[in-house]
C-alpha positions in Angstrom: 0.0 0.0 0.0 1.3 3.5 -1.0 0.8 6.4 1.3 1.4 9.8 -0.2 2.4 12.4 2.4 2.0 16.1 1.5 2.9 19.1 3.6 3.2 22.8 2.7 6.7 24.0 1.8 6.2 27.7 2.0 4.0 30.3 3.7 1.7 30.8 0.7 0.8 27.1 0.6 -0.7 27.2 4.0 -4.5 27.1 4.3 -6.2 29.2 6.9 -6.6 26.3 9.3 -2.9 25.4 8.9 -1.9 29.0 9.5 -3.8 28.9 12.7 -2.0 25.7 13.6 1.4 27.3 13.0 0.5 30.1 15.4 -1.3 27.9 18.0 1.6 25.5 18.3 4.1 28.3 18.3 2.4 29.6 21.4 3.1 26.4 23.4 6.9 26.9 23.8 7.9 23.7 22.1 11.5 23.1 21.1 12.1 23.5 17.4 12.1 19.7 16.7 9.0 19.1 18.6 7.3 22.1 16.9 8.1 20.9 13.4 7.1 17.3 14.2 3.7 18.3 15.6 3.1 20.4 12.5 4.2 17.5 10.2 1.7 15.2 11.9 -1.1 17.7 11.7 -0.6 18.8 8.1 -0.1 15.2 6.9 -3.1 13.8 8.9 -0.9 11.5 11.0 -0.9 10.3 14.5 2.5 9.3 16.0 2.0 6.1 18.1 5.4 4.7 19.0 9.1 4.5 18.5 10.8 1.3 17.3 14.5 0.5 17.1 15.6 -2.2 14.8 19.1 -3.6 14.8 21.0 -5.6 12.1 24.5 -4.4 10.9 23.6 -0.9 12.3 21.0 0.7 14.5 18.0 2.2 12.5 15.5 4.3 14.3 12.0 4.0 12.9 9.0 6.0 14.1 5.5 4.5 13.8 2.6 6.6 12.5 -1.0 5.9 11.9 -2.9 7.3 8.9 -6.6 6.3 9.1 -6.5 2.6 9.9 -3.0 2.1 8.4 0.1 1.9 10.6 3.5 2.4 9.0 7.0 3.3 10.0 9.4 6.1 8.8 13.1 6.1 9.4 14.5 9.0 11.4 16.0 10.7 8.3 12.6 10.6 6.6 11.0 12.2 9.6 13.8 14.8 9.6 13.4 15.4 5.9 9.6 16.1 6.2 10.1 18.3 9.3 12.8 20.2 7.4 10.3 21.1 4.6 8.4 23.0 7.3 11.3 24.9 8.7 10.1 28.0 6.8 7.7 28.7 9.7 10.7 29.4 12.0 13.2 30.5 9.5 11.3 32.9 7.3 9.1 35.8 8.5 5.5 35.6 7.8 4.5 37.6 4.6 1.4 39.6 4.2 0.1 37.4 1.4 -0.9 34.3 3.4 -4.1 32.5 3.9 -6.6 34.9 5.3 -8.5 34.4 8.6 -10.5 37.7 8.7 -13.5 39.1 6.8 -11.8 42.3 5.6 -9.5 42.5 2.6 -5.9 42.2 3.8 -5.1 45.5 2.0 -8.3 47.2 3.1 -9.3 47.9 -0.5 -12.9 48.2 0.4 -12.6 50.0 3.7 -13.6 53.6 4.3 -11.1 56.2 5.5 -13.1 56.8 8.7 -13.3 53.0 9.5 -9.6 52.5 9.0 -8.6 55.7 10.9 -10.6 54.7 13.9 -9.2 51.2 13.7 -5.7 52.5 13.5 -6.3 54.7 16.6 -7.7 51.6 18.5 -4.5 49.6 17.5 -2.3 52.6 18.8 -4.3 52.5 22.0 -3.7 48.8 22.3 0.1 49.3 21.7 0.2 51.9 24.4 -2.1 50.4 27.0 -2.2 46.7 26.2 -6.0 46.8 26.6 -7.4 44.0 24.4 -10.7 45.8 24.2 -8.9 48.3 21.9 -8.0 45.5 19.5 -11.5 44.1 19.6 -12.7 47.7 18.7 -10.3 47.8 15.7 -11.5 44.4 14.4 -15.1 45.6 14.7 -14.3 48.8 12.8 -12.8 46.6 10.0 -15.9 44.5 9.8 -15.1 41.3 11.7 -16.0 41.5 15.4 -14.0 39.1 17.7 -15.9 39.6 21.0 -14.4 36.5 22.6 -10.7 37.2 21.4 -8.1 36.0 23.9 -4.4 37.0 24.1 -3.4 33.3 23.7 -5.6 32.7 20.6 -4.1 32.4 17.1 -6.3 35.2 15.7 -4.9 37.6 18.4 -1.4 36.9 17.2 -2.3 36.9 13.5 -4.1 40.3 13.9 -0.9 41.8 15.5 1.3 40.3 12.8 -0.9 41.4 9.9 -1.3 45.0 11.2 2.4 45.4 11.6 3.0 44.1 8.0 0.1 46.2 6.7 1.5 49.5 8.2 4.8 48.7 6.6 3.0 48.2 3.3 1.3 51.5 3.7 4.6 53.2 4.4 5.9 51.9 1.2 2.8 52.8 -0.9 2.3 56.3 0.6 5.8 57.2 1.9 5.2 61.0 2.4 1.9 60.3 4.4 3.6 57.7 6.6 7.1 59.1 6.7 8.9 58.2 10.0 9.4 60.9 12.6 12.5 62.9 12.2 14.6 62.4 15.3 16.3 65.7 14.6 13.1 67.7 14.7 13.1 68.0 18.4 9.6 66.6 18.7 9.0 64.7 21.9 5.9 62.8 20.8 3.8 62.0 17.8 0.5 63.8 17.2 -2.5 62.4 18.8 -5.1 60.7 16.5 -7.4 63.8 17.0 -4.7 66.2 15.8 -3.8 63.9 12.9 -7.4 63.7 11.8 -7.7 67.5 12.0 -4.5 68.0 9.9 -5.7 65.6 7.3 -9.1 67.2 7.0 -7.5 70.7 6.7 -5.4 69.4 3.8 -8.3 67.9 1.9 -11.5 69.9 2.6 -10.2 73.2 1.1 -11.6 75.1 4.0 -15.0 73.5 3.9 -15.4 71.4 7.1 -18.8 70.3 5.9 -17.0 68.0 3.5 -15.3 66.1 6.4 -18.1 63.6 6.5 -17.7 62.8 2.7 -13.9 62.4 3.3 -14.6 60.0 6.2 -16.9 57.9 4.0 -14.4 57.8 1.0 -12.3 54.8 0.2 -9.2 54.9 2.5 -6.8 54.5 -0.4 -8.4 57.3 -2.4 -7.9 59.5 0.6 -4.3 58.5 1.3 -3.4 58.8 -2.5 -4.9 62.4 -2.4 -2.8 63.2 0.7 0.3 61.8 -1.0 -0.4 64.1 -4.0 -1.0 67.1 -1.8 2.2 66.6 0.0 4.2 66.1 -3.2 2.7 69.3 -4.6 3.6 71.2 -1.5 7.2 69.9 -1.6 7.4 70.9 -5.3 6.2 74.4 -4.5 8.6 74.7 -1.6 11.6 73.6 -3.8 10.5 76.2 -6.5 10.4 78.9 -3.8 13.9 78.0 -2.7 15.3 78.5 -6.2 13.9 82.0 -6.6 
């Protein structure tokens, strides 16, 4: 009887369930070898039932597994090989393009500026205070409430990892909007979300605060692209003035 064992070999091959398994097992503090072995068994649909040592001219270690009703053995090098194929989960950082566990688009392509901005403020609050209710608020803003979220749950970890990756992606896409604070500016702290929102509205509403609601309800990427353009224009004008 032939048994075909298949496991993912990179982050993009993981299903949503497997991605959660990677995070869940990673939270248990297992040694590297134990961690990869558990993932191998889960992903291949196996149950490890015993170890067996056979001796002839040399000692060969075989590990017994059960797949359905079938029991079979793998030599230690075979187990090592299969586990090695999963080493990417500990050797490579998780990319943003992985299986998706949440209802919102990973790049927030369909999210309004107001919803994202409030979610971002909630995530900032969580980072500063550690209050998980802030993270729950952010997830609700983005359209996927997790009222029973726990700090030791896979989705908690995945939310943190995703948002960190997403903010990095935003910085690359809209570098002038999300430029890092200049350490030489002498500023002791970043602007509060309220001040940041006011500055954004002043840049985009052309002195018509009654347009603020329309800006809030606009697609977040349309708003950020408009901000990027405004800042670019301001920098061009500033450069022109310097040359006069």
